[in-house]
C-alpha angles and dihedrals in degrees: 000000000000122000090250092048092051090049090051091048096047088045089053093046090049089048091050096049089047094051091047090050091051091047092051093047092048095042100095089055098041136087132023127013113347124238110180108170096189130356135164131215100205120224097037124246093045129125139214129196139167130163109335095341128094129172129183119193135189135181093216118120091211092079097040111130097021119123126212120198140177133170092285109030146023124210126193108203131211137039125331121235114240114260110250112259117234126199118259127200114257119228118228135164130252117207141165147132132276111210138182117243089266091055103257117136113257115226126208092018110149112238117194126194114197120191128207091273094054094256110153130206125183138202134175122230120249124245087274093048098257125140138178133195112202129202098024111166118242120234099042134103116235136192117219121199130182125202128193135165092231106035142040122226131196111235118243129219116205137171111222117218097150143349110322123206129175097038090154132177128204119198129226126203 
């Protein structure tokens, strides 16, 4: 391939990728009826238009709360109130060790954590008996059970308010 053909090829590829990037960026605001919940025209007092759409914005509080309409659009001017914040459940980890009656770590034991909705998650202990559950929601009470072919373990019920370490189980025969 000649140098000029390579240059044309790379220019074409760059143009195609650029167009694709612009299309992806504009996708949420293109096509069909528009629903723009909140948008800002920076600098205040500026306007934007395209096709049958026209929007004029301002940073002045004097127009806050006024609505401008025409046959195609409606614009509510001014500042938006912040959406109320609602609490979200933090995610933490719960970890510990599963041991034999004489204190050795028990590998390949099955540890199950069950939330208040009955959802179960399972992990297998490491070669030294350690286990970790990641992404455990704070504010719930969980039941943790351990099963093994050789030993029995009493289940544990515990509320989770923060990361928990040292949630250990010792087997009995």
